[in-house]
C-alpha positions in Angstrom: 27.9 -24.9 80.1 26.9 -26.9 83.2 23.5 -25.2 83.0 23.0 -26.6 79.5 23.4 -30.1 80.8 21.3 -29.3 83.9 18.5 -28.1 81.7 18.7 -31.0 79.3 16.7 -34.2 79.4 18.6 -35.9 76.6 22.4 -35.5 76.6 24.1 -37.7 74.0 27.8 -38.3 74.6 30.0 -39.2 71.6 33.4 -40.5 72.8 36.6 -41.3 71.0 40.1 -42.6 71.9 41.0 -39.4 73.8 38.8 -40.3 76.8 40.7 -43.6 77.3 44.3 -42.1 77.0 44.1 -41.1 80.7 43.6 -44.8 81.4 46.8 -45.7 79.7 45.4 -46.7 76.3 47.1 -44.7 73.5 45.1 -43.2 70.7 45.8 -43.7 67.0 46.1 -40.3 65.4 47.4 -38.0 68.2 51.0 -36.9 68.6 51.8 -40.0 70.6 49.3 -42.2 68.7 49.9 -45.8 67.7 49.8 -45.1 64.0 51.7 -41.8 64.3 54.6 -43.5 66.0 54.5 -46.7 63.9 52.6 -46.3 60.6 53.1 -50.1 59.8 50.8 -50.9 62.7 47.9 -49.6 60.7 48.2 -52.8 58.5 47.0 -54.8 61.5 43.8 -52.9 61.5 43.1 -53.4 57.7 40.7 -56.2 57.0 42.2 -57.0 53.6 45.7 -57.6 55.0 44.2 -59.5 58.0 42.3 -61.9 55.8 45.0 -62.5 53.2 48.2 -62.6 55.3 48.8 -65.2 58.0 51.8 -63.1 59.3 49.5 -60.1 59.9 47.1 -62.3 61.8 50.0 -63.7 63.9 51.2 -60.2 64.7 47.6 -59.2 65.5 47.1 -61.9 68.0 50.4 -61.0 69.7 49.3 -57.4 69.8 46.0 -58.5 71.4 47.8 -60.4 74.1 49.7 -57.3 75.1 47.0 -54.7 74.6 47.0 -52.1 77.5 43.2 -52.3 77.7 43.4 -55.5 79.7 45.0 -53.7 82.6 43.3 -50.3 82.1 40.7 -49.0 84.5 38.1 -46.3 84.0 39.2 -42.8 84.7 37.5 -39.6 86.0 36.1 -38.9 82.5 34.4 -42.3 82.3 33.0 -41.9 85.8 31.6 -38.5 85.0 29.5 -40.0 82.3 28.2 -42.6 84.7 27.3 -39.8 87.0 25.4 -38.1 84.1 23.4 -41.3 83.6 22.6 -41.6 87.3 21.3 -38.0 87.2 18.9 -39.1 84.5 20.5 -36.9 81.9 22.3 -39.4 79.6 20.1 -40.3 76.6 22.8 -42.4 74.8 26.5 -42.9 74.8 27.9 -43.4 71.3 31.5 -44.6 71.5 34.1 -45.2 68.8 36.1 -47.1 71.5 36.4 -50.8 71.7 37.8 -51.1 75.2 34.6 -51.5 77.2 35.6 -49.0 79.8 32.3 -47.2 79.7 30.5 -50.4 80.8 33.3 -51.2 83.3 32.8 -47.7 84.8 29.1 -48.4 85.3 27.2 -47.1 82.3 24.3 -49.3 81.4 25.1 -51.5 78.4 21.7 -50.5 77.0 22.9 -46.9 76.8 26.2 -47.6 75.1 26.3 -47.8 71.3 29.7 -49.3 70.3 30.0 -48.2 66.6 33.3 -49.9 66.1 32.5 -53.1 68.0 34.3 -54.6 71.0 37.6 -56.1 71.7 36.2 -58.3 74.4 34.7 -60.8 71.9 35.9 -62.6 68.8 34.0 -63.5 65.7 34.5 -66.1 63.0 34.7 -64.6 59.6 33.3 -67.7 58.0 30.4 -69.0 60.2 29.7 -66.0 62.3 30.4 -67.7 65.7 31.0 -65.3 68.5 32.7 -65.9 71.9 34.8 -64.3 74.6 38.2 -63.0 73.6 40.0 -64.2 76.7 39.2 -67.8 75.9 40.9 -67.5 72.5 43.8 -65.6 74.0 44.4 -68.6 76.2 44.9 -70.6 73.1 47.4 -68.1 71.8 49.3 -68.3 75.1 49.3 -72.1 74.8 51.1 -71.9 71.4 48.5 -71.3 68.7 49.8 -68.4 66.6 46.7 -68.0 64.5 43.9 -69.9 66.2 41.0 -71.0 63.9 37.4 -71.2 64.7 36.7 -74.5 66.6 33.4 -74.8 64.8 34.4 -74.5 61.1 38.2 -73.8 61.1 37.5 -70.3 59.7 39.6 -67.2 60.5 38.9 -65.6 63.9 39.1 -61.9 64.5 38.3 -59.5 67.3 34.7 -58.3 67.1 35.8 -54.9 66.0 35.4 -53.0 62.8 38.6 -52.9 60.8 39.5 -50.5 58.0 37.8 -51.9 54.8 35.1 -53.6 56.8 31.5 -52.5 56.7 30.0 -50.9 59.8 26.8 -52.5 61.1 23.9 -50.5 59.6 21.6 -51.0 62.6 24.2 -49.7 65.0 25.0 -46.6 62.9 21.2 -46.0 62.5 20.9 -46.1 66.4 23.7 -43.6 66.8 22.4 -41.2 64.3 18.9 -41.4 65.7 20.3 -40.6 69.2 22.0 -37.5 67.7 18.7 -36.3 66.2 17.1 -36.6 69.6 19.8 -34.8 71.6 19.3 -31.6 73.5 23.1 -31.4 74.0 25.7 -33.4 72.1 28.9 -33.8 74.1 31.8 -34.9 71.8 34.7 -36.1 74.0 38.1 -37.2 73.0 37.3 -37.6 69.3 39.0 -36.1 66.3 35.6 -36.1 64.5 37.4 -37.1 61.3 35.9 -40.6 61.0 32.6 -40.9 59.1 29.8 -41.7 59.3 30.1 -41.2 63.1 31.4 -37.6 62.8 28.2 -36.8 60.9 26.4 -37.0 64.3 27.6 -33.5 65.0 26.0 -31.6 62.1 22.9 -33.9 62.5 22.5 -32.9 66.1 23.2 -29.2 65.3 20.5 -29.2 62.6 18.0 -30.7 65.0 18.6 -27.9 67.5 21.1 -29.4 69.9 23.9 -27.5 71.6 27.3 -28.9 70.7 30.1 -29.1 73.3 33.5 -30.4 72.1 36.1 -31.6 74.6 39.3 -32.5 72.8 43.0 -31.8 73.0 43.4 -31.1 69.3 41.2 -29.0 67.0 38.4 -30.7 65.1 36.7 -29.9 61.8 33.5 -28.9 63.8 35.0 -26.5 66.2 33.5 -23.6 64.2 29.9 -24.9 64.6 30.2 -25.9 68.3 28.6 -23.8 71.0 31.7 -24.5 73.2 35.1 -26.0 72.7 37.3 -27.1 75.6 40.8 -28.3 75.2 41.7 -28.9 78.9 42.2 -32.5 80.1 39.1 -34.6 79.9 39.5 -35.9 83.4 39.2 -32.3 84.7 36.5 -31.0 82.3 33.9 -33.8 82.4 33.5 -34.1 86.2 32.9 -30.3 86.3 30.4 -30.5 83.4 28.5 -33.6 84.5 28.4 -32.8 88.2 30.7 -33.9 91.0 28.1 -36.1 92.6 24.8 -37.7 91.8 21.8 -35.4 92.3 18.3 -36.4 93.3 
């Protein structure tokens, strides 16, 4: 499989929560996932509950204060994808994650397509104002349980895509176009159950790409993949992407 990446000019990585679990950020659907262990937590990620229930918003802001991503650091899997970019192989990095660890590891922001947004910014649901998350979290620490937008007093929310909220069409279009252009699609730490992003796999396959899936649990596309690896991501990706930058 290493030779597939070596021979490729356009590797597209598709990453999900599994690549960040080794950094201490729990996934959602796995055996130890946030929603598996506490199904009520899913309400906090539903846009309808969030917009209509002040108590859900209060709990959401408390959850954001304590989110493990603020202390998380990129792991060997993230760094392997940086190495792939430095080798000139990485065409695009499509991520379902909102933690920003790919950019923190060193991947170029222009290469990263965040299909579910970012937790590092907030957005006003009324006027569209955007700003840094940490500034609003300081207001929560100072005693504001549900801080409103300072411009219009509208509801603030993390700049992420919640259940029931529309994806950004331009972002999805970029992700799908990248899949069509891939020589190799490397799906890492994703259950491949969430659409339309999961559709990148058959799209890339139809365009002639090799499909490599690295995930602890089986996925719906294992039968069409050219290779399926279930070993720890922090072991597999450095081996696939090269242990050091090549010139």
